[in-house]
C-alpha positions, 0 to 999 in steps of 0.5 A: 236461263231455263228459256236459253235451254229450252231454245237450244233444245228446239234447235238440236231436236229440229236439226235431228241430233239424237235426243241423249245428245240433246239432253247431255248438251243442254244440262252443260247449259247452266255451267256455261253460262254461269261458271259458278253454278253448281252443276259443273260437267262432273256433277253431270256425270255423276248424275247421269251414273247415279240415274241409272242406280235403280233396282227397278231399271234392271226390269227394263232389259228383262221385260225387253227380253222376255217380250224377244223370247215370246216373240221368237216363240210365236206366242203373238199367233196362239194368243190371235187364234184365241180371239180370232176362234171367239170373235172373228165371224162378227163385224170387224171381229178380226181386226177386234181380235188383233186389237184384243192380241196387242192388248195380252202381248203388251202384258208380256212385252210392255213395250209399244214398239214390240207389241206392234212388231210381234202382233203386226208381222203375224196379223197383217198378212192374215188381215190381208188374205182376207180382203181388209184394207192394207193401209187399215190393217197395219194401221190397226196394229200400229196403233193398238200396239201403243197398248203395250205401255199402258196394259202392264207391265209397262216400261214407262210406267216403271220409269215413272215410278223412278220420277215421281216416287210412287210404286211400280205395283200401283202403276201398274195395277192402275193401268190395267183399266185405262188399257182395256178402255182403250182397247174398247174405244178402238174396237168401236172404230173397228166395227164401225169402219167394217160395217161401212166398207164392208167385209168378205164374209167368204174368206172370213168364214173360212178362216174362222171356220178352220179355227172352229174346225180344230174345237175350243178345246184344241185351241185354248189347250194350243194358246193356254201357256202363252194366255197363263204367262201375263198370269205368272207376270202380274199375279206374282207382284199383285200377291206381293210374292216378288217386286217387279224386278224379281217378276221381270226376270221370272217372265224371261224364265217362263217364256224361255222353258214355255218356247223350248220345251212346250211349244218347242218353238224355241232353239237353243241357238235363238237365245244368243241372238236374244241377248243381242238384240235385248243389249241393242235395244236396251243400250241407247234407251240407258244412255237416254235415261241417264242424261235424262235424269241428269237434266231432271236434275238441272231443271230441280236446281234452277226450280223450274216447277216453280217457274211454271207454277209461277206462269200457270198459276192462275189456272191453279183455281180452273182444275178442267182446264189446267188438266186440258192445257196440260194433256195438249202440252204432253201431246205435242211433247210426245210428238218431238221427244221419246216417251222415257225422256219426257217422263224424266224431263217433265214429271218433275216440273208438272207433277207439283202442279198437277198435286197442287189440284188435288190429281193424284200421283198415280192417276197423273202418271196414267194420264202422261202415259197415255198422251205419250203413247199417243205419240207412238203413232203421231209424226214425226217421231211416231216409233209404232208407224216406223215398226208397222212401215217396215213390216207392211211397206205402207208410207208412214204418211199414208199410215198416219192418216189411215190411224188418224180416226183411231187416234180421235178414239184413243184421244177420247179414251184419255179425256174419259181416263183424265176426267174420271179418276176412278178409271185409274185408281179404283183396283188400287182402292180395292186392292187396299180394302 
C-alpha cells in the first residue's frame, strides 16, 4: 500500500497537480484500496482540521505580516546601509553586505522568499549600478535569501516543532550558529568571485564614500530601530518573557509603530493591503499544512517509519553513511516538494531513524531544514529563484547556473552542520547550564 501511495504521489507531482490536492488524494488511497481501513474520508478531514489546531501555527501569519510591513517600510535599505558602510569598500564587500542583510532580514521575516523579495528589490539595482554582473547579483540574493528559514525566527522551525514535539525556542536557538556559518561560507565565495572577476573600484568607492560622508553615527541612528527589531523578537523568546507566538505579535506591533511613527515610510492605508497580502500568502500554506498533517497521520497508521527502518536497518551501525544518505534524500525532496509539507510528511518517518543512531531531535531538525533551504534555489521548485527572476528578469536556468557555486558552499556548510552537532546544540546547552 505504501508503494502505491508514493507512486501516485510521484505521478501527480509530475503532472504538476497542486501539492495540497496531491496530499489529499494520496491520503484517501488506503481507504479506497481497503474499505475496512480506519482512515475514512471523515477521518482524513478531521485530521486536516486537527492539524491546524495548534497555537504555534498562529505565529506563521504573524511573522509573515511583520515581514511584509517591514518590507513596505524600507527596512532592508536601512540594514544594507549599515553593512555597506562597514565592509563595502573591501573586496567583495558589497555582495557580502547583501548576504549579511539577508541574514538580519531573515531574523525579521522568518521566510526565504520574503527575504529574497525585500532584500533583492533594493540591493540588486544597487549592485548593478556598481558594475557587478547582473546574474551574479541576482543569484547572490536568491541563495542568501535561504538564510531566512535558518536564522530565527523561522517558519519551518515552527512547522518542524509541531511535527516532532521539540521546543520552538530550542529550534530558534539552535538555528543561530548554523545560519551564521552558512552566511560565512557564502561570503567566502563572494570574495573569491570578486577577486577573480574584478570590481569597479571607482563606483564602489563613490557609493561607500557617500555613506561615509554621512558619518557612522548618522547611519547607525537611521538604522538603529531596524537592527533592534530582532532583539525584541528573539530576546523576548530566549528570556522566557514571551512565547514564540506572542513574540510574533510583538514583531507586528513593533514593525507597524516603527514604520508609522519613527521612519514614517509606512502610511495607515498600507496596513490593509499588507493584511490582504498576508492572507493570500498564508491561506494556501495552511491548506498544504492541513493536508500534510493528515497524510502524516496516514503514514503513521501504515507504520511507514518501521518500513523505512527495515529497509535501512543495515545502516544503523554506520551513522556517518546513514546521515549522508538522509541528506541526499532530503536534498532531492527539497527540489520537488515545498518545505512545509516535506517537514510534516517526512519528520515522523525519518526522525525515529535518526534518533536510533543517536542524533538529537533538534540537531536533526536543523539538518532537515538546511537541506530543504537548498531546495529554495534548486529547480524545479526553487521558489527563491522564481522570486529573484521576477525582480531581475534573469531566466531561472541562468540564475541556477550562476547560483551553483553558492549552492556548493551551502552544501559544505550542511556537511559541517551534519557531522559537528555542537554547531546546532551548543547554544542550547549553554542556555540551560
